[in-house]
Structures are given as structure tokens and as C-alpha cells.
GUMARPA-465973 format. One record per residue (C-alpha): x, y, z. Coordinates in steps of 0.001 Angstrom, whole numbers, plus 500000, padded with zeros to 6 digits. Example, Ala and Ser with C-alpha at 12.3 -4.5 7.8 and 13.67 -1.06 7.14 Angstrom:
GUMARPA-465973
512300495500507800 513670498940507140 
//
This chain:
GUMARPA-465973
558128363610189428 554512363852188296 552111365654190602 548636367149190568 547605370417192214 543857370549192760 541206372093194970 540650370446198328 537486368396198796 535799367134201950 537395363677201621 540824365342201957 540138366815205393 541603363999207550 544869364108205574 544849367927205608 544652367918209410 547528365424209479 549618367659207218 548783370682209400 550184368735212363 553400367990210434 553618371613209288 553295372867212867 556008370451214019 558263371641211173 557757375243212305 558307374306215971 554747375306216871 552071373620218918 549037372121217209 545986370386218572 544146368453215835 541018367980217958 537962369399216184 540016370831213323 538478368634210625 534982370001211291 536185373593211692 538113373423208410 535052371941206715 532999374924207884 535664377384206701 536318375774203306 532999374421202100 530368377097202509 528712379442200044 531183382178201052 534364380364202187 536659381970204745 539551379824203520 540643378205200260 542891375170199918 544954373524197200 546038369904197594 549134368334196040 548962364688195035 551561362223193806 550260358797192758 546886359526194450 548690360258197733 548324363722199293 551809365095199998 551201368813200458 548811371714200664 548500375467200402 545799377523202101 544956381117201342 542479383909201918 541692387231200309 542123390445202254 542311394207201748 545363396434202184 544774399875203641 548094401222202375 547613399900198850 543831400447198866 543590397130197027 542814393441197482 545607390937198100 545933387206198579 547284386010201910 549068382664201699 548403381215205136 550163377866204757 552356376166202200 553679372758203161 555170369793201328 556310366505202809 560124366250202938 560142363654200159 558351366079197807 560712369031198214 563178370044195531 561136368888192518 559561372211191484 556248371543193225 556505374639195427 557113376817192398 554134375222190598 551932375973193619 553085379598193640 552360379882189900 548841378500190418 548293380919193327 549520383818191173 546927382983188517 544154382754191116 545228386090192622 545400387772189208 541906386481188384 540657388011191660 542324391364190822 544754391117193726 547712393498193861 550066390900195398 550422387748197452 551661388095201021 552896385474203486 555385384863206260 557790382174207324 559899381690210449 563359383236210261 564946379826210902 563326378345207767 566301379238205597 565399376752202859 562009378412202362 563557381896202491 566049380939199744 563167379536197674 561049382661198116 563977384921197197 564719382768194129 561159383141192793 561346386937193138 559576387553196440 560742390328198750 560955389850202514 560243392472205161 561609392414208675 558653392448211027 557661390787214245 554333388992214241 552258389218217386 549337387132218567 547030388242221366 545154385303222936 541446385882223501 
//
């Protein structure tokens, strides 16, 4: 299966919001798409972006995305990449696309002098956990909290 991994552009935003909705459903989370296109535009396409996004295309159709940020680790006293989202449509899974995305992210992180890439996935997402273990990632048992403001 031939695919392209490229940077997101403003024309991709409606499809990105749609994929975010599908990703949230896959992870059994709530998602309200209202206003997200504009907010993502402000986060992605400024002089100093808060968020970065890769888009995956097959035959000019967007079938996946990965979003990431750069952060700083107190314990490591070093920069790291945080992979916020990685999602592929069901039909695109199992063809090596996820691994290609991770390889591209690794190169970006290395170029930014990051010490590692960090991310999380729900414990019920066993397919993703097997994939992450297969590519050499190490999981840590933690509980993520969110405090509404």
C-alpha cells in the first residue's frame, strides 16, 4: 500500500477534526468538534506553533494523523517530544504506516535534540500496546488525571 506522510496544511483541518472525532470514539472518549477547526488552526499555523501535525494520505485521501509537541523533562533535564495523538483509519492498519510515522517522528525528535518520545494509550487498546512493544517502546504503569477548570 502506497502512502504519503506529510505536514498538515490549513486545507486539511476539516478532515483532521473528523479524524479526531473518530479517534475519540475509538478510545471511548467524548469529543465535541464545535470550534475545533479554528482552534487547531491557531495552534498549528502560527509563528511559534503550540502543536505540530503529520497527515497520512493514500490516493489523495487523508486516512490518518499524528500530532505532537515538544516539552521539557525535569528528571532528565532535557527536551522530549510528546506524541499527543496517533490515529489511522481501520482500513489503513497493519500495512506498516504506524511504524513509518514513528520513524518520521524519531527523525524530527532527533533533529530537535530530544532525549525521547513519550505518549500514552488506553489500557484496553491492546493492538496499539502490542505495536508499541514491537517497535521497542517501554510502557509505564501510571494513572493519568485531568482536573477540569
